[in-house]
C-alpha positions as CSV (number, residue, x, y, z in Angstrom):
1,M,21.1,21.9,104.2
2,N,21.9,25.1,101.9
3,L,25.1,26.8,102.5
4,K,25.0,28.8,99.2
5,N,24.7,32.4,101.1
6,K,27.6,31.3,103.7
7,R,29.9,30.3,101.0
8,Q,29.4,33.6,99.2
9,M,29.9,35.5,102.2
10,A,33.1,33.5,103.0
11,A,34.3,34.2,99.2
12,R,33.8,38.2,99.4
13,L,35.4,37.8,103.1
14,L,38.4,35.6,101.7
15,K,38.6,37.7,98.5
16,V,38.4,34.4,96.2
17,G,36.0,32.8,94.1
18,Y,32.8,31.4,95.0
19,D,34.4,27.4,94.2
20,R,37.6,28.0,95.9
21,V,35.5,28.0,99.5
22,W,35.5,24.5,101.1
23,F,33.5,23.9,104.2
24,D,34.5,20.9,106.4
25,P,31.4,18.8,106.0
26,T,31.8,17.4,109.8
27,R,31.3,21.0,111.2
28,S,27.9,22.0,109.0
29,Q,26.2,22.8,112.2
30,D,28.5,25.2,113.2
31,L,28.4,27.0,109.5
32,K,25.0,26.9,109.3
33,E,24.9,28.8,112.7
34,A,27.5,31.2,111.7
35,I,25.7,34.3,110.5
36,T,28.1,37.4,110.3
37,K,31.7,37.8,108.9
38,D,33.1,37.4,112.5
39,S,31.6,34.0,113.1
40,L,33.3,33.1,109.9
41,R,36.7,34.4,110.5
42,K,36.4,32.3,113.6
43,L,35.4,29.3,111.6
44,L,38.2,29.8,109.5
45,R,41.1,30.1,111.9
46,E,39.6,26.7,113.4
47,G,39.9,25.0,110.4
48,A,36.2,24.3,109.5
49,L,36.1,26.4,105.8
50,L,39.6,27.0,104.0
51,V,40.2,28.3,100.4
52,K,41.1,25.7,97.6
53,Q,44.6,25.9,96.0
54,K,44.4,27.8,92.8
55,K,44.0,25.0,89.9
56,G,46.9,26.1,87.0
57,V,47.5,24.7,83.4
58,S,50.7,22.0,84.1
59,R,53.7,22.9,82.0
60,G,55.0,19.4,82.3
61,R,54.3,18.4,78.6
62,N,55.7,21.8,77.3
63,R,58.8,21.0,79.1
64,T,59.1,18.1,77.8
65,I,58.6,19.3,74.1
66,L,61.1,22.3,74.7
67,A,63.6,19.6,75.7
68,Q,63.3,18.0,72.7
69,K,63.3,21.0,70.8
70,R,66.8,21.8,72.2
71,K,67.9,18.4,71.0
72,G,66.8,19.4,67.6
73,R,63.9,17.0,67.2
74,R,60.5,18.4,66.0
75,D,61.5,20.3,63.3
76,G,60.5,18.3,60.3
77,P,59.0,19.8,57.1
78,G,55.3,19.0,58.7
79,S,56.3,21.7,61.7
80,R,57.3,24.5,59.5
81,K,55.5,27.6,58.9
82,G,57.5,29.8,57.0
83,T,59.5,29.6,53.5
84,S,63.0,28.7,53.9
85,T,64.3,32.3,53.3
86,S,61.6,33.4,56.2
87,R,63.4,30.5,58.6
88,L,67.1,31.3,57.4
89,S,67.5,34.7,55.3
90,R,69.3,34.2,51.5
91,K,71.9,36.5,52.8
92,S,72.6,34.7,55.9
93,R,73.0,31.5,53.9
94,W,74.9,33.5,51.1
95,I,77.5,34.4,54.4
96,Q,77.6,30.9,55.6
97,G,78.5,29.3,52.2
98,I,81.2,31.7,51.2
99,R,82.9,31.9,54.6
100,A,83.2,28.0,54.2
101,Q,84.4,28.3,50.6
102,R,86.9,31.0,51.5
103,A,88.1,29.2,54.2
104,L,88.9,26.2,52.1
105,F,90.8,28.1,49.7
106,N,92.8,29.8,52.4
107,E,93.7,26.0,53.7
108,L,94.8,25.0,50.1
109,I,97.0,27.6,49.7
110,D,98.5,27.4,53.1
111,A,98.8,23.8,52.5
112,Q,100.4,24.6,49.0
113,K,97.8,22.6,47.3
114,I,96.9,25.2,44.7
115,T,98.8,27.8,42.9
116,P,98.4,31.5,43.8
117,E,97.1,31.9,40.0
118,N,94.2,29.5,40.9
119,Y,94.0,30.2,44.1
120,R,92.8,34.1,42.9
121,H,91.0,32.2,39.8
122,L,88.6,30.4,42.4
123,R,88.1,33.5,44.8
124,I,86.7,35.2,41.9
125,K,84.8,32.3,40.6
126,A,83.5,31.9,44.5
127,K,82.2,35.7,44.8
128,G,80.3,35.4,41.6
129,G,78.3,32.2,43.1
130,F,80.0,29.5,40.6
131,F,80.4,27.0,43.2
132,R,77.4,25.5,45.6
133,S,79.8,23.8,48.4
134,R,83.4,23.2,49.2
135,R,82.9,19.6,47.6
136,H,81.9,21.5,44.5
137,I,85.1,23.3,44.6
138,K,87.1,20.1,45.2
139,L,85.2,18.8,42.6
140,Y,86.2,21.5,39.9
141,I,90.0,21.6,41.1
142,T,90.1,17.5,40.2
143,E,88.2,17.8,36.9
144,H,90.7,21.0,35.6
145,N,93.7,19.3,37.0
146,L,94.7,22.4,39.2
147,W,96.1,20.4,42.1
148,V,99.6,21.2,42.7
149,S,101.6,18.2,41.5
150,K,104.2,16.4,43.9
151,Q,107.2,16.7,41.5
152,Q,107.5,20.4,42.2
């Protein structure tokens, strides 16, 4: 039995797509006899035809990936698109580095582990970009015997 025209009419009546209209196979005789929109509305009330729920794209997999990214996963070299400077600008990297270095200088001078003269000397070197990291500063101080000795 061909109910194509009825399905099209029901789709227009319900303002949905053709494929979202469902006909009850047990009520096929009633559906065949329905020739007006009113008769289709009656069958809709009786449950002989229904509108199927829209199919969507599941976000379940995406949520799993987002949860992993929040934990710091999926960030390896194979996932990176931009250059290192596009991901973190040179200026931002400089700011992070110099703040860490200056904080170290302040800790050392407050704890009286270096002299004020050496503090000034080291800060100027840091401003010039001489030190790579906090570790490099400590190495430099050790190599040049700039630690304040315990006898003083």
